[in-house]
Structures are given as C-alpha cells and as structure tokens.
C-alpha positions as CSV (number, residue, x, y, z in Angstrom):
1,M,-4.7,9.1,14.0
2,E,-7.4,11.8,14.0
3,K,-10.3,12.1,11.7
4,N,-8.9,14.2,8.9
5,C,-10.6,13.1,5.7
6,K,-14.1,12.4,4.5
7,G,-15.0,9.3,6.5
8,G,-11.7,9.6,8.5
9,F,-9.3,7.1,9.7
10,D,-10.2,7.4,13.4
11,V,-11.0,3.7,13.7
12,L,-7.4,2.9,12.6
13,K,-5.6,4.3,15.6
14,P,-3.1,1.4,15.9
15,M,-2.0,2.2,12.3
16,T,0.4,5.0,12.9
17,P,3.2,6.2,10.7
18,G,6.4,4.5,11.7
19,S,4.7,1.4,13.1
20,L,6.2,-1.9,12.0
21,W,4.3,-4.7,10.4
22,K,5.3,-8.3,9.6
23,H,4.2,-9.7,6.3
24,Y,3.0,-13.3,6.4
25,K,6.0,-14.4,4.3
26,G,8.3,-13.0,7.0
27,E,9.5,-9.5,5.7
28,V,9.2,-6.5,8.0
29,Y,7.6,-3.2,6.7
30,S,7.2,0.3,8.0
31,L,3.9,2.0,7.7
32,V,4.6,5.4,6.0
33,A,1.1,6.8,5.7
34,L,-2.6,6.2,5.3
35,C,-4.2,7.8,2.3
36,R,-7.2,7.7,-0.1
37,L,-7.1,7.0,-3.8
38,E,-8.3,10.2,-5.3
39,S,-10.6,8.8,-7.9
40,S,-12.6,6.5,-5.5
41,L,-11.7,7.6,-2.0
42,V,-10.8,4.0,-1.2
43,P,-8.5,3.9,1.9
44,H,-4.9,2.7,1.1
45,V,-1.8,2.0,3.1
46,V,1.6,3.4,2.0
47,Y,4.5,1.3,3.3
48,A,8.2,0.6,2.8
49,K,10.4,-2.4,3.3
50,G,12.4,-2.5,6.5
51,E,12.2,-0.5,9.7
52,T,13.2,2.9,8.4
53,G,10.4,3.7,6.1
54,Y,12.9,5.0,3.5
55,G,13.4,3.7,0.0
56,E,10.8,2.4,-2.5
57,C,7.3,2.8,-1.2
58,W,4.3,0.6,-2.0
59,C,0.6,1.3,-1.8
60,R,-2.0,-1.3,-1.0
61,P,-5.8,-1.0,-0.4
62,L,-6.6,-1.2,3.3
63,S,-8.9,-4.1,2.6
64,E,-6.0,-6.1,1.3
65,W,-3.8,-5.1,4.3
66,F,-6.0,-7.0,6.7
67,F,-6.9,-9.8,4.3
68,K,-6.8,-13.2,5.8
69,V,-4.4,-15.4,3.8
70,A,-5.1,-18.4,6.0
71,P,-7.5,-19.2,8.9
72,G,-6.4,-16.9,11.7
73,Q,-3.5,-15.3,9.7
74,H,-3.7,-11.8,8.2
75,R,-1.5,-10.6,5.3
76,F,0.2,-8.2,7.8
77,E,0.4,-8.4,11.6
78,K,1.5,-5.4,13.8
79,I,4.8,-5.8,15.6
80,E,4.5,-4.4,19.1
81,Q,7.3,-1.9,19.8
C-alpha cells in the first residue's frame, strides 16, 4: 500500500485489502481497509468475518492487531494465498 496519509502505511505492505487473517481463536477475517481515527490519527484496521469482506465490519487499533496473546502467537496471523 502506498504512502497516502500523514505518516503513511508504506511499512504495512503485506496488509492489503482482501488479504485473509486467522484470529488466534480460529476464525478467519478479511482485511477491508487501513484507516486512521480522525481525532488522534492512530492507525486502525477495518475487517470483516469470513473470506468475502462483506457484512458487519469491525475496527481495531493496529497496535492490537499485532498484539502477542501468548509467546510467539499474535492476535492475527496472515493466511498466505
């Protein structure tokens, strides 16, 4: 993803819309978009349950997306397509 916001998301190239991610509890989610919270400019991830990216969307701070829930295990792991 190209740098398109203050601070940019250029370091997050593997995080592309449509990419699939597995939650540590087993569910699969589709990344819908990367965004910033307007009031703080904190980067967030917009995602939806399943492989389509349709339906109810959720928003989570990027820092929580890569949070380690156990040694060597992140909250979300990318599923290689």
